[in-house]
A tleap script that builds the chain and sets N, CA, C and O, in Angstrom:
source leaprc.protein.ff14SB
mol = sequence {
  NMET ALA TYR THR LEU SER LEU LEU THR THR
  ALA ALA ASP CYS ASP ALA VAL LEU LYS PHE
  ALA ASN LYS GLU LYS LYS ASP LEU ASP TYR
  ARG ILE LEU GLN LEU GLY ARG SER LEU GLU
  ASN TYR SER GLU ASN ASN THR GLU SER ASP
  ALA GLU LEU LEU ALA LEU ASN ALA GLU ILE
  THR GLY LEU THR SER VAL LEU ALA THR LEU
  PRO LEU GLY GLU SER TRP THR ASP ASN ASP
  MET LYS LEU LYS LYS ALA GLN TYR SER LEU
  TYR LEU LEU ASN ALA HIE MET ASN LYS ASN
  GLY LYS PRO ALA GLN LEU GLU ARG GLU LEU
  GLU LEU GLU TYR ALA ASN GLN LYS LEU ALA
  SER VAL THR SER PHE LEU ALA ASP VAL THR
  THR ARG LYS ALA ALA CLEU
}
set mol.1.N position { -28.367 2.320 -2.806 }
set mol.1.CA position { -28.880 2.394 -4.205 }
set mol.1.C position { -30.102 1.458 -4.307 }
set mol.1.O position { -30.099 0.336 -3.800 }
set mol.2.N position { -31.139 1.968 -4.984 }
set mol.2.CA position { -32.320 1.150 -5.243 }
set mol.2.C position { -31.991 0.246 -6.554 }
set mol.2.O position { -31.713 0.745 -7.645 }
set mol.3.N position { -32.052 -1.000 -6.328 }
set mol.3.CA position { -31.900 -1.938 -7.463 }
set mol.3.C position { -33.283 -2.299 -8.059 }
set mol.3.O position { -34.307 -2.254 -7.378 }
set mol.4.N position { -33.264 -2.657 -9.352 }
set mol.4.CA position { -34.489 -3.126 -10.005 }
set mol.4.C position { -34.725 -4.548 -9.717 }
set mol.4.O position { -34.570 -5.410 -10.581 }
set mol.5.N position { -35.118 -4.819 -8.452 }
set mol.5.CA position { -35.223 -6.182 -8.078 }
set mol.5.C position { -36.475 -6.925 -8.703 }
set mol.5.O position { -36.640 -8.144 -8.661 }
set mol.6.N position { -37.309 -6.034 -9.274 }
set mol.6.CA position { -38.549 -6.660 -9.877 }
set mol.6.C position { -38.157 -7.455 -11.090 }
set mol.6.O position { -38.944 -8.261 -11.588 }
set mol.7.N position { -36.902 -7.236 -11.597 }
set mol.7.CA position { -36.450 -8.079 -12.701 }
set mol.7.C position { -36.251 -9.543 -12.317 }
set mol.7.O position { -36.269 -10.425 -13.175 }
set mol.8.N position { -36.064 -9.793 -11.031 }
set mol.8.CA position { -35.913 -11.142 -10.539 }
set mol.8.C position { -37.316 -11.740 -10.262 }
set mol.8.O position { -38.025 -11.375 -9.324 }
set mol.9.N position { -37.641 -12.664 -11.137 }
set mol.9.CA position { -39.093 -13.163 -11.053 }
set mol.9.C position { -39.201 -14.570 -10.441 }
set mol.9.O position { -40.273 -15.013 -10.028 }
set mol.10.N position { -37.988 -15.286 -10.397 }
set mol.10.CA position { -38.034 -16.643 -9.797 }
set mol.10.C position { -36.947 -16.735 -8.799 }
set mol.10.O position { -36.049 -15.902 -8.676 }
set mol.11.N position { -37.101 -17.858 -8.063 }
set mol.11.CA position { -35.995 -18.081 -7.013 }
set mol.11.C position { -34.573 -18.413 -7.813 }
set mol.11.O position { -33.466 -18.085 -7.387 }
set mol.12.N position { -34.795 -19.055 -8.926 }
set mol.12.CA position { -33.598 -19.403 -9.678 }
set mol.12.C position { -32.803 -18.107 -10.188 }
set mol.12.O position { -31.574 -18.040 -10.226 }
set mol.13.N position { -33.665 -17.110 -10.565 }
set mol.13.CA position { -33.003 -15.802 -10.836 }
set mol.13.C position { -32.257 -15.313 -9.822 }
set mol.13.O position { -31.100 -14.942 -10.017 }
set mol.14.N position { -32.850 -15.261 -8.618 }
set mol.14.CA position { -32.232 -14.865 -7.351 }
set mol.14.C position { -31.040 -15.517 -7.021 }
set mol.14.O position { -30.066 -14.893 -6.600 }
set mol.15.N position { -31.049 -16.944 -7.211 }
set mol.15.CA position { -29.941 -17.735 -6.933 }
set mol.15.C position { -28.705 -17.473 -7.812 }
set mol.15.O position { -27.557 -17.500 -7.369 }
set mol.16.N position { -29.018 -17.225 -9.055 }
set mol.16.CA position { -27.964 -16.903 -10.078 }
set mol.16.C position { -27.232 -15.512 -9.661 }
set mol.16.O position { -26.010 -15.392 -9.755 }
set mol.17.N position { -28.064 -14.487 -9.202 }
set mol.17.CA position { -27.505 -13.184 -8.914 }
set mol.17.C position { -26.769 -13.337 -7.550 }
set mol.17.O position { -25.708 -12.746 -7.350 }
set mol.18.N position { -27.360 -14.153 -6.600 }
set mol.18.CA position { -26.667 -14.387 -5.319 }
set mol.18.C position { -25.308 -15.044 -5.488 }
set mol.18.O position { -24.340 -14.688 -4.815 }
set mol.19.N position { -25.249 -16.057 -6.442 }
set mol.19.CA position { -23.938 -16.738 -6.705 }
set mol.19.C position { -22.887 -15.696 -7.118 }
set mol.19.O position { -21.796 -15.608 -6.554 }
set mol.20.N position { -23.307 -14.855 -8.205 }
set mol.20.CA position { -22.388 -13.763 -8.564 }
set mol.20.C position { -21.981 -12.889 -7.435 }
set mol.20.O position { -20.794 -12.647 -7.215 }
set mol.21.N position { -22.978 -12.401 -6.699 }
set mol.21.CA position { -22.665 -11.399 -5.625 }
set mol.21.C position { -21.758 -12.068 -4.527 }
set mol.21.O position { -20.807 -11.454 -4.041 }
set mol.22.N position { -22.060 -13.240 -4.187 }
set mol.22.CA position { -21.182 -13.931 -3.136 }
set mol.22.C position { -19.754 -14.069 -3.662 }
set mol.22.O position { -18.811 -13.842 -2.904 }
set mol.23.N position { -19.553 -14.442 -4.969 }
set mol.23.CA position { -18.213 -14.525 -5.456 }
set mol.23.C position { -17.508 -13.105 -5.360 }
set mol.23.O position { -16.346 -12.988 -4.970 }
set mol.24.N position { -18.248 -12.113 -5.718 }
set mol.24.CA position { -17.744 -10.748 -5.706 }
set mol.24.C position { -17.365 -10.435 -4.217 }
set mol.24.O position { -16.297 -9.877 -3.968 }
set mol.25.N position { -18.183 -10.769 -3.293 }
set mol.25.CA position { -17.942 -10.503 -1.810 }
set mol.25.C position { -16.708 -11.236 -1.381 }
set mol.25.O position { -15.862 -10.683 -0.678 }
set mol.26.N position { -16.594 -12.451 -1.787 }
set mol.26.CA position { -15.372 -13.191 -1.414 }
set mol.26.C position { -14.122 -12.579 -1.961 }
set mol.26.O position { -13.105 -12.445 -1.280 }
set mol.27.N position { -14.231 -12.199 -3.252 }
set mol.27.CA position { -12.991 -11.564 -3.903 }
set mol.27.C position { -12.669 -10.230 -3.152 }
set mol.27.O position { -11.497 -9.908 -2.954 }
set mol.28.N position { -13.658 -9.502 -2.758 }
set mol.28.CA position { -13.413 -8.227 -2.001 }
set mol.28.C position { -12.868 -8.459 -0.637 }
set mol.28.O position { -12.014 -7.720 -0.147 }
set mol.29.N position { -13.344 -9.436 -0.062 }
set mol.29.CA position { -12.867 -9.803 1.359 }
set mol.29.C position { -11.303 -10.110 1.176 }
set mol.29.O position { -10.468 -9.572 1.903 }
set mol.30.N position { -10.980 -10.962 0.213 }
set mol.30.CA position { -9.558 -11.231 -0.039 }
set mol.30.C position { -8.858 -10.152 -0.399 }
set mol.30.O position { -7.727 -10.064 0.081 }
set mol.31.N position { -9.279 -9.187 -1.217 }
set mol.31.CA position { -8.522 -7.965 -1.618 }
set mol.31.C position { -8.326 -7.047 -0.395 }
set mol.31.O position { -7.275 -6.419 -0.262 }
set mol.32.N position { -9.307 -6.967 0.477 }
set mol.32.CA position { -9.165 -6.091 1.742 }
set mol.32.C position { -8.136 -6.759 2.566 }
set mol.32.O position { -7.304 -6.031 3.107 }
set mol.33.N position { -8.071 -8.015 2.739 }
set mol.33.CA position { -7.059 -8.701 3.504 }
set mol.33.C position { -5.641 -8.439 2.955 }
set mol.33.O position { -4.712 -8.183 3.721 }
set mol.34.N position { -5.481 -8.510 1.543 }
set mol.34.CA position { -4.229 -8.177 0.947 }
set mol.34.C position { -3.849 -6.765 1.234 }
set mol.34.O position { -2.737 -6.507 1.695 }
set mol.35.N position { -4.737 -5.834 0.977 }
set mol.35.CA position { -4.364 -4.422 1.135 }
set mol.35.C position { -4.013 -4.085 2.647 }
set mol.35.O position { -3.171 -3.234 2.935 }
set mol.36.N position { -4.727 -4.822 3.600 }
set mol.36.CA position { -4.417 -4.617 4.939 }
set mol.36.C position { -2.983 -4.990 5.293 }
set mol.36.O position { -2.227 -4.238 5.909 }
set mol.37.N position { -2.660 -6.230 4.849 }
set mol.37.CA position { -1.234 -6.653 5.009 }
set mol.37.C position { -0.217 -5.754 4.344 }
set mol.37.O position { 0.817 -5.410 4.919 }
set mol.38.N position { -0.537 -5.383 3.118 }
set mol.38.CA position { 0.359 -4.523 2.330 }
set mol.38.C position { 0.574 -3.191 3.097 }
set mol.38.O position { 1.684 -2.659 3.108 }
set mol.39.N position { -0.506 -2.652 3.745 }
set mol.39.CA position { -0.287 -1.388 4.486 }
set mol.39.C position { 0.551 -1.603 5.663 }
set mol.39.O position { 1.295 -0.699 6.044 }
set mol.40.N position { 0.490 -2.764 6.292 }
set mol.40.CA position { 1.277 -3.019 7.486 }
set mol.40.C position { 2.734 -2.990 7.027 }
set mol.40.O position { 3.573 -2.386 7.696 }
set mol.41.N position { 3.054 -3.631 5.895 }
set mol.41.CA position { 4.403 -3.601 5.338 }
set mol.41.C position { 4.908 -2.314 5.037 }
set mol.41.O position { 6.044 -1.970 5.365 }
set mol.42.N position { 4.043 -1.522 4.374 }
set mol.42.CA position { 4.425 -0.126 4.013 }
set mol.42.C position { 4.735 0.690 5.282 }
set mol.42.O position { 5.760 1.370 5.343 }
set mol.43.N position { 3.908 0.629 6.231 }
set mol.43.CA position { 4.106 1.300 7.450 }
set mol.43.C position { 5.489 0.918 8.126 }
set mol.43.O position { 6.236 1.815 8.517 }
set mol.44.N position { 5.793 -0.303 8.250 }
set mol.44.CA position { 7.053 -0.770 8.838 }
set mol.44.C position { 8.191 -0.306 7.915 }
set mol.44.O position { 9.199 0.181 8.427 }
set mol.45.N position { 8.093 -0.422 6.675 }
set mol.45.CA position { 9.169 -0.087 5.745 }
set mol.45.C position { 9.457 1.433 5.883 }
set mol.45.O position { 10.602 1.880 5.958 }
set mol.46.N position { 8.368 2.170 5.909 }
set mol.46.CA position { 8.479 3.649 5.947 }
set mol.46.C position { 9.259 4.081 7.222 }
set mol.46.O position { 10.070 5.006 7.184 }
set mol.47.N position { 8.997 3.413 8.295 }
set mol.47.CA position { 9.622 3.780 9.614 }
set mol.47.C position { 11.122 3.384 9.474 }
set mol.47.O position { 12.000 4.158 9.855 }
set mol.48.N position { 11.392 2.243 8.958 }
set mol.48.CA position { 12.743 1.770 8.676 }
set mol.48.C position { 13.479 2.753 7.807 }
set mol.48.O position { 14.601 3.150 8.124 }
set mol.49.N position { 12.862 3.152 6.712 }
set mol.49.CA position { 13.499 4.071 5.721 }
set mol.49.C position { 13.744 5.389 6.279 }
set mol.49.O position { 14.778 5.997 6.002 }
set mol.50.N position { 12.805 5.894 7.091 }
set mol.50.CA position { 13.029 7.161 7.753 }
set mol.50.C position { 14.285 7.193 8.675 }
set mol.50.O position { 15.048 8.159 8.707 }
set mol.51.N position { 14.439 6.092 9.403 }
set mol.51.CA position { 15.623 5.969 10.289 }
set mol.51.C position { 16.841 5.824 9.501 }
set mol.51.O position { 17.851 6.411 9.889 }
set mol.52.N position { 16.871 5.105 8.428 }
set mol.52.CA position { 18.008 4.845 7.535 }
set mol.52.C position { 18.350 6.262 6.880 }
set mol.52.O position { 19.505 6.685 6.831 }
set mol.53.N position { 17.374 6.879 6.437 }
set mol.53.CA position { 17.597 8.230 5.888 }
set mol.53.C position { 18.292 9.205 6.772 }
set mol.53.O position { 19.175 9.934 6.321 }
set mol.54.N position { 17.915 9.240 8.031 }
set mol.54.CA position { 18.644 10.054 9.123 }
set mol.54.C position { 20.052 9.608 9.276 }
set mol.54.O position { 20.955 10.444 9.279 }
set mol.55.N position { 20.292 8.334 9.403 }
set mol.55.CA position { 21.638 7.751 9.540 }
set mol.55.C position { 22.458 8.129 8.465 }
set mol.55.O position { 23.580 8.575 8.703 }
set mol.56.N position { 22.023 8.003 7.237 }
set mol.56.CA position { 22.853 8.306 6.027 }
set mol.56.C position { 23.134 9.809 5.925 }
set mol.56.O position { 24.262 10.157 5.576 }
set mol.57.N position { 22.205 10.721 6.200 }
set mol.57.CA position { 22.482 12.025 6.161 }
set mol.57.C position { 23.483 12.508 7.297 }
set mol.57.O position { 24.310 13.404 7.127 }
set mol.58.N position { 23.308 11.829 8.426 }
set mol.58.CA position { 24.409 12.119 9.506 }
set mol.58.C position { 25.813 11.620 8.974 }
set mol.58.O position { 26.818 12.312 9.133 }
set mol.59.N position { 25.841 10.481 8.383 }
set mol.59.CA position { 27.098 9.940 7.901 }
set mol.59.C position { 27.772 10.850 6.802 }
set mol.59.O position { 28.984 11.061 6.778 }
set mol.60.N position { 26.894 11.356 5.917 }
set mol.60.CA position { 27.355 12.210 4.862 }
set mol.60.C position { 27.868 13.547 5.400 }
set mol.60.O position { 28.848 14.125 4.932 }
set mol.61.N position { 27.181 13.961 6.349 }
set mol.61.CA position { 27.502 15.244 7.056 }
set mol.61.C position { 28.883 15.075 7.775 }
set mol.61.O position { 29.758 15.933 7.664 }
set mol.62.N position { 29.037 13.987 8.482 }
set mol.62.CA position { 30.294 13.652 9.172 }
set mol.62.C position { 31.420 13.452 8.254 }
set mol.62.O position { 32.524 13.931 8.514 }
set mol.63.N position { 31.202 12.786 7.218 }
set mol.63.CA position { 32.290 12.508 6.143 }
set mol.63.C position { 32.688 13.765 5.441 }
set mol.63.O position { 33.862 13.988 5.146 }
set mol.64.N position { 31.683 14.607 5.167 }
set mol.64.CA position { 31.999 15.877 4.484 }
set mol.64.C position { 32.874 16.774 5.333 }
set mol.64.O position { 33.781 17.441 4.836 }
set mol.65.N position { 32.587 16.777 6.612 }
set mol.65.CA position { 33.432 17.560 7.610 }
set mol.65.C position { 34.798 17.089 7.766 }
set mol.65.O position { 35.757 17.860 7.817 }
set mol.66.N position { 34.897 15.703 7.849 }
set mol.66.CA position { 36.164 15.067 7.823 }
set mol.66.C position { 37.018 15.410 6.610 }
set mol.66.O position { 38.164 15.840 6.742 }
set mol.67.N position { 36.451 15.216 5.446 }
set mol.67.CA position { 37.179 15.443 4.246 }
set mol.67.C position { 37.694 16.912 4.142 }
set mol.67.O position { 38.777 17.168 3.617 }
set mol.68.N position { 36.922 17.807 4.632 }
set mol.68.CA position { 37.402 19.280 4.581 }
set mol.68.C position { 38.558 19.486 5.430 }
set mol.68.O position { 39.272 20.466 5.216 }
set mol.69.N position { 38.845 18.629 6.426 }
set mol.69.CA position { 40.024 18.891 7.280 }
set mol.69.C position { 41.211 18.054 7.001 }
set mol.69.O position { 42.284 18.317 7.543 }
set mol.70.N position { 41.073 17.024 6.155 }
set mol.70.CA position { 42.143 16.096 5.914 }
set mol.70.C position { 42.971 16.603 4.677 }
set mol.70.O position { 42.440 17.129 3.700 }
set mol.71.N position { 44.233 16.407 4.804 }
set mol.71.CA position { 45.176 16.623 3.696 }
set mol.71.C position { 44.898 15.538 2.648 }
set mol.71.O position { 44.372 14.475 2.977 }
set mol.72.N position { 45.251 15.809 1.395 }
set mol.72.CA position { 45.199 14.759 0.394 }
set mol.72.C position { 46.134 13.645 0.743 }
set mol.72.O position { 47.266 13.838 1.184 }
set mol.73.N position { 45.596 12.449 0.521 }
set mol.73.CA position { 46.382 11.238 0.821 }
set mol.73.C position { 45.468 10.037 0.956 }
set mol.73.O position { 44.273 10.095 0.665 }
set mol.74.N position { 46.089 8.910 1.423 }
set mol.74.CA position { 45.327 7.664 1.534 }
set mol.74.C position { 44.115 7.845 2.447 }
set mol.74.O position { 43.045 7.352 2.091 }
set mol.75.N position { 44.203 8.497 3.564 }
set mol.75.CA position { 43.063 8.670 4.456 }
set mol.75.C position { 41.973 9.488 3.845 }
set mol.75.O position { 40.792 9.223 4.070 }
set mol.76.N position { 42.362 10.527 3.039 }
set mol.76.CA position { 41.352 11.389 2.435 }
set mol.76.C position { 40.678 10.531 1.434 }
set mol.76.O position { 39.450 10.585 1.376 }
set mol.77.N position { 41.405 9.657 0.548 }
set mol.77.CA position { 40.801 8.828 -0.478 }
set mol.77.C position { 39.847 7.853 0.170 }
set mol.77.O position { 38.758 7.648 -0.367 }
set mol.78.N position { 40.177 7.253 1.264 }
set mol.78.CA position { 39.360 6.193 1.935 }
set mol.78.C position { 38.052 6.893 2.351 }
set mol.78.O position { 36.971 6.337 2.160 }
set mol.79.N position { 38.145 8.121 2.923 }
set mol.79.CA position { 37.029 8.852 3.446 }
set mol.79.C position { 36.156 9.336 2.237 }
set mol.79.O position { 34.931 9.383 2.349 }
set mol.80.N position { 36.757 9.672 1.154 }
set mol.80.CA position { 36.022 10.136 -0.018 }
set mol.80.C position { 35.201 8.958 -0.622 }
set mol.80.O position { 34.059 9.114 -1.055 }
set mol.81.N position { 35.855 7.780 -0.620 }
set mol.81.CA position { 35.123 6.648 -1.169 }
set mol.81.C position { 33.954 6.262 -0.205 }
set mol.81.O position { 32.900 5.803 -0.644 }
set mol.82.N position { 34.170 6.456 1.048 }
set mol.82.CA position { 32.971 6.200 1.980 }
set mol.82.C position { 31.814 7.136 1.709 }
set mol.82.O position { 30.638 6.773 1.666 }
set mol.83.N position { 32.283 8.470 1.516 }
set mol.83.CA position { 31.302 9.487 1.239 }
set mol.83.C position { 30.548 9.139 -0.090 }
set mol.83.O position { 29.318 9.188 -0.097 }
set mol.84.N position { 31.182 8.823 -1.111 }
set mol.84.CA position { 30.472 8.447 -2.349 }
set mol.84.C position { 29.645 7.331 -2.163 }
set mol.84.O position { 28.554 7.289 -2.731 }
set mol.85.N position { 30.090 6.281 -1.325 }
set mol.85.CA position { 29.095 5.131 -1.102 }
set mol.85.C position { 27.892 5.543 -0.340 }
set mol.85.O position { 26.796 5.039 -0.588 }
set mol.86.N position { 28.059 6.459 0.598 }
set mol.86.CA position { 26.908 6.850 1.452 }
set mol.86.C position { 26.013 7.699 0.519 }
set mol.86.O position { 24.791 7.605 0.631 }
set mol.87.N position { 26.538 8.482 -0.349 }
set mol.87.CA position { 25.771 9.385 -1.257 }
set mol.87.C position { 24.982 8.514 -2.233 }
set mol.87.O position { 23.838 8.835 -2.554 }
set mol.88.N position { 25.586 7.392 -2.721 }
set mol.88.CA position { 24.931 6.459 -3.575 }
set mol.88.C position { 23.831 5.719 -2.809 }
set mol.88.O position { 22.755 5.544 -3.380 }
set mol.89.N position { 24.000 5.306 -1.660 }
set mol.89.CA position { 23.064 4.660 -0.751 }
set mol.89.C position { 21.890 5.564 -0.532 }
set mol.89.O position { 20.753 5.091 -0.538 }
set mol.90.N position { 22.109 6.859 -0.335 }
set mol.90.CA position { 21.061 7.774 -0.051 }
set mol.90.C position { 20.234 7.994 -1.372 }
set mol.90.O position { 19.010 8.122 -1.335 }
set mol.91.N position { 20.942 8.033 -2.519 }
set mol.91.CA position { 20.187 8.186 -3.785 }
set mol.91.C position { 19.272 6.866 -3.944 }
set mol.91.O position { 18.094 6.972 -4.286 }
set mol.92.N position { 19.819 5.730 -3.703 }
set mol.92.CA position { 19.022 4.497 -3.898 }
set mol.92.C position { 17.844 4.581 -2.838 }
set mol.92.O position { 16.716 4.196 -3.146 }
set mol.93.N position { 18.111 5.059 -1.668 }
set mol.93.CA position { 17.113 5.000 -0.616 }
set mol.93.C position { 15.926 5.959 -1.125 }
set mol.93.O position { 14.748 5.598 -1.136 }
set mol.94.N position { 16.354 7.162 -1.527 }
set mol.94.CA position { 15.364 8.119 -2.006 }
set mol.94.C position { 14.547 7.606 -3.168 }
set mol.94.O position { 13.331 7.795 -3.209 }
set mol.95.N position { 15.186 6.976 -4.085 }
set mol.95.CA position { 14.378 6.310 -5.194 }
set mol.95.C position { 13.427 5.298 -4.732 }
set mol.95.O position { 12.301 5.230 -5.224 }
set mol.96.N position { 13.823 4.522 -3.827 }
set mol.96.CA position { 12.975 3.495 -3.197 }
set mol.96.C position { 11.792 4.111 -2.514 }
set mol.96.O position { 10.651 3.673 -2.657 }
set mol.97.N position { 12.107 5.165 -1.749 }
set mol.97.CA position { 11.026 5.829 -0.898 }
set mol.97.C position { 10.095 6.561 -1.899 }
set mol.97.O position { 8.889 6.574 -1.654 }
set mol.98.N position { 10.555 7.148 -2.966 }
set mol.98.CA position { 9.559 7.682 -3.977 }
set mol.98.C position { 8.685 6.737 -4.573 }
set mol.98.O position { 7.513 7.024 -4.821 }
set mol.99.N position { 9.245 5.483 -4.851 }
set mol.99.CA position { 8.424 4.521 -5.487 }
set mol.99.C position { 7.583 3.728 -4.506 }
set mol.99.O position { 6.431 3.426 -4.818 }
set mol.100.N position { 8.085 3.384 -3.366 }
set mol.100.CA position { 7.400 2.456 -2.343 }
set mol.100.C position { 7.162 3.087 -1.001 }
set mol.100.O position { 6.839 2.407 -0.026 }
set mol.101.N position { 7.326 4.409 -0.953 }
set mol.101.CA position { 7.246 4.987 0.409 }
set mol.101.C position { 5.840 5.517 0.699 }
set mol.101.O position { 4.837 4.846 0.454 }
set mol.102.N position { 5.801 6.770 1.240 }
set mol.102.CA position { 4.614 7.243 1.875 }
set mol.102.C position { 3.604 7.578 0.776 }
set mol.102.O position { 2.419 7.506 1.102 }
set mol.103.N position { 3.900 7.934 -0.480 }
set mol.103.CA position { 2.857 8.107 -1.532 }
set mol.103.C position { 2.265 6.729 -1.845 }
set mol.103.O position { 1.049 6.636 -2.014 }
set mol.104.N position { 3.009 5.720 -1.925 }
set mol.104.CA position { 2.443 4.407 -2.297 }
set mol.104.C position { 1.580 3.923 -1.112 }
set mol.104.O position { 0.592 3.222 -1.335 }
set mol.105.N position { 1.924 4.275 0.127 }
set mol.105.CA position { 1.116 3.832 1.273 }
set mol.105.C position { -0.279 4.496 1.198 }
set mol.105.O position { -1.311 3.876 1.455 }
set mol.106.N position { -0.243 5.823 0.822 }
set mol.106.CA position { -1.523 6.492 0.745 }
set mol.106.C position { -2.354 6.010 -0.449 }
set mol.106.O position { -3.582 6.061 -0.381 }
set mol.107.N position { -1.734 5.546 -1.538 }
set mol.107.CA position { -2.457 4.938 -2.622 }
set mol.107.C position { -3.119 3.715 -2.148 }
set mol.107.O position { -4.285 3.487 -2.470 }
set mol.108.N position { -2.411 2.875 -1.367 }
set mol.108.CA position { -3.038 1.634 -0.832 }
set mol.108.C position { -4.137 1.936 0.195 }
set mol.108.O position { -5.127 1.207 0.240 }
set mol.109.N position { -4.011 2.908 0.963 }
set mol.109.CA position { -5.090 3.389 1.862 }
set mol.109.C position { -6.324 3.714 1.050 }
set mol.109.O position { -7.428 3.287 1.387 }
set mol.110.N position { -6.132 4.503 -0.068 }
set mol.110.CA position { -7.283 4.757 -0.946 }
set mol.110.C position { -7.905 3.541 -1.468 }
set mol.110.O position { -9.128 3.406 -1.451 }
set mol.111.N position { -7.062 2.589 -1.964 }
set mol.111.CA position { -7.650 1.415 -2.519 }
set mol.111.C position { -8.350 0.605 -1.522 }
set mol.111.O position { -9.331 -0.063 -1.847 }
set mol.112.N position { -7.896 0.627 -0.322 }
set mol.112.CA position { -8.515 -0.120 0.735 }
set mol.112.C position { -9.889 0.487 1.013 }
set mol.112.O position { -10.867 -0.236 1.203 }
set mol.113.N position { -9.957 1.833 1.036 }
set mol.113.CA position { -11.267 2.607 1.283 }
set mol.113.C position { -12.225 2.277 0.276 }
set mol.113.O position { -13.382 2.021 0.609 }
set mol.114.N position { -11.813 2.252 -1.106 }
set mol.114.CA position { -12.714 1.892 -2.215 }
set mol.114.C position { -13.165 0.461 -2.008 }
set mol.114.O position { -14.358 0.189 -2.136 }
set mol.115.N position { -12.260 -0.486 -1.690 }
set mol.115.CA position { -12.704 -1.864 -1.580 }
set mol.115.C position { -13.706 -2.006 -0.367 }
set mol.115.O position { -14.662 -2.771 -0.490 }
set mol.116.N position { -13.526 -1.320 0.758 }
set mol.116.CA position { -14.488 -1.292 1.794 }
set mol.116.C position { -15.908 -0.727 1.433 }
set mol.116.O position { -16.948 -1.212 1.878 }
set mol.117.N position { -15.847 0.332 0.594 }
set mol.117.CA position { -17.086 0.962 0.152 }
set mol.117.C position { -17.842 -0.035 -0.745 }
set mol.117.O position { -19.047 -0.233 -0.592 }
set mol.118.N position { -17.106 -0.657 -1.684 }
set mol.118.CA position { -17.650 -1.638 -2.614 }
set mol.118.C position { -18.198 -2.869 -1.834 }
set mol.118.O position { -19.246 -3.396 -2.208 }
set mol.119.N position { -17.531 -3.324 -0.789 }
set mol.119.CA position { -17.915 -4.421 0.008 }
set mol.119.C position { -19.223 -4.122 0.610 }
set mol.119.O position { -20.138 -4.944 0.549 }
set mol.120.N position { -19.366 -2.871 1.244 }
set mol.120.CA position { -20.605 -2.461 1.818 }
set mol.120.C position { -21.741 -2.471 0.786 }
set mol.120.O position { -22.848 -2.901 1.110 }
set mol.121.N position { -21.505 -2.027 -0.398 }
set mol.121.CA position { -22.543 -2.095 -1.488 }
set mol.121.C position { -22.973 -3.537 -1.825 }
set mol.121.O position { -24.144 -3.895 -1.949 }
set mol.122.N position { -21.873 -4.332 -1.960 }
set mol.122.CA position { -22.251 -5.818 -2.343 }
set mol.122.C position { -22.999 -6.367 -1.165 }
set mol.122.O position { -24.002 -7.056 -1.350 }
set mol.123.N position { -22.569 -6.100 0.008 }
set mol.123.CA position { -23.399 -6.758 1.195 }
set mol.123.C position { -24.799 -6.243 1.308 }
set mol.123.O position { -25.698 -6.980 1.712 }
set mol.124.N position { -25.010 -4.998 0.963 }
set mol.124.CA position { -26.352 -4.430 0.889 }
set mol.124.C position { -27.142 -5.071 -0.265 }
set mol.124.O position { -28.328 -5.371 -0.127 }
set mol.125.N position { -26.461 -5.275 -1.407 }
set mol.125.CA position { -27.127 -5.956 -2.557 }
set mol.125.C position { -27.550 -7.364 -2.201 }
set mol.125.O position { -28.648 -7.830 -2.504 }
set mol.126.N position { -26.596 -8.016 -1.530 }
set mol.126.CA position { -26.956 -9.416 -1.156 }
set mol.126.C position { -28.192 -9.486 -0.264 }
set mol.126.O position { -29.055 -10.349 -0.420 }
set mol.127.N position { -28.242 -8.544 0.676 }
set mol.127.CA position { -29.359 -8.533 1.613 }
set mol.127.C position { -30.711 -8.258 0.853 }
set mol.127.O position { -31.746 -8.864 1.128 }
set mol.128.N position { -30.619 -7.299 -0.122 }
set mol.128.CA position { -31.766 -6.989 -0.935 }
set mol.128.C position { -32.269 -8.087 -1.777 }
set mol.128.O position { -33.474 -8.316 -1.878 }
set mol.129.N position { -31.342 -8.785 -2.396 }
set mol.129.CA position { -31.678 -9.996 -3.284 }
set mol.129.C position { -32.227 -11.044 -2.413 }
set mol.129.O position { -33.218 -11.671 -2.788 }
set mol.130.N position { -31.661 -11.290 -1.267 }
set mol.130.CA position { -32.152 -12.342 -0.338 }
set mol.130.C position { -33.629 -12.065 0.104 }
set mol.130.O position { -34.506 -12.928 0.132 }
set mol.131.N position { -33.780 -10.833 0.423 }
set mol.131.CA position { -35.179 -10.391 0.777 }
set mol.131.C position { -36.147 -10.626 -0.346 }
set mol.131.O position { -37.273 -11.086 -0.155 }
set mol.132.N position { -35.657 -10.286 -1.562 }
set mol.132.CA position { -36.562 -10.407 -2.788 }
set mol.132.C position { -36.825 -11.979 -2.948 }
set mol.132.O position { -37.948 -12.405 -3.217 }
set mol.133.N position { -35.791 -12.754 -2.775 }
set mol.133.CA position { -36.020 -14.266 -2.956 }
set mol.133.C position { -36.992 -14.784 -1.960 }
set mol.133.O position { -37.829 -15.628 -2.282 }
set mol.134.N position { -36.897 -14.264 -0.663 }
set mol.134.CA position { -37.868 -14.744 0.340 }
set mol.134.C position { -39.260 -14.304 0.009 }
set mol.134.O position { -40.203 -15.000 0.385 }
set mol.135.N position { -39.469 -13.165 -0.691 }
set mol.135.CA position { -40.762 -12.660 -0.997 }
set mol.135.C position { -41.475 -13.388 -2.172 }
set mol.135.O position { -42.690 -13.296 -2.346 }
set mol.136.N position { -40.652 -14.111 -2.962 }
set mol.136.CA position { -41.162 -14.840 -4.118 }
set mol.136.C position { -41.872 -16.073 -3.629 }
set mol.136.O position { -42.387 -16.848 -4.434 }
savepdb mol mol.pdb
quit
């Protein structure tokens, strides 16, 4: 983008703008670091959640099969309680994955891309103002 650098008429003007832009750059560097670490966590958590999801589904399938063959009694009641616990765990896992899973990871990736683009713009701006300051 072409900036109206002709508005900067003194080195002091340039210094003031450079101070602001450097702070913005530091903030963006920090935000990019945060987002990068956050993405690492999302990726690890998604892998763990996928494995847990498979295990819970297998457990529910197994318990459902067992319950179908057992006569009513203490053993059936124990397995029924295990099934309900597994179904509840699956419900909680799905709720967690909907809130913090793959969609959230994609949102973070988008935020990171925006931050990188903004950082490139700020870096370009800093170079332009520095060049203007040297020309004064």
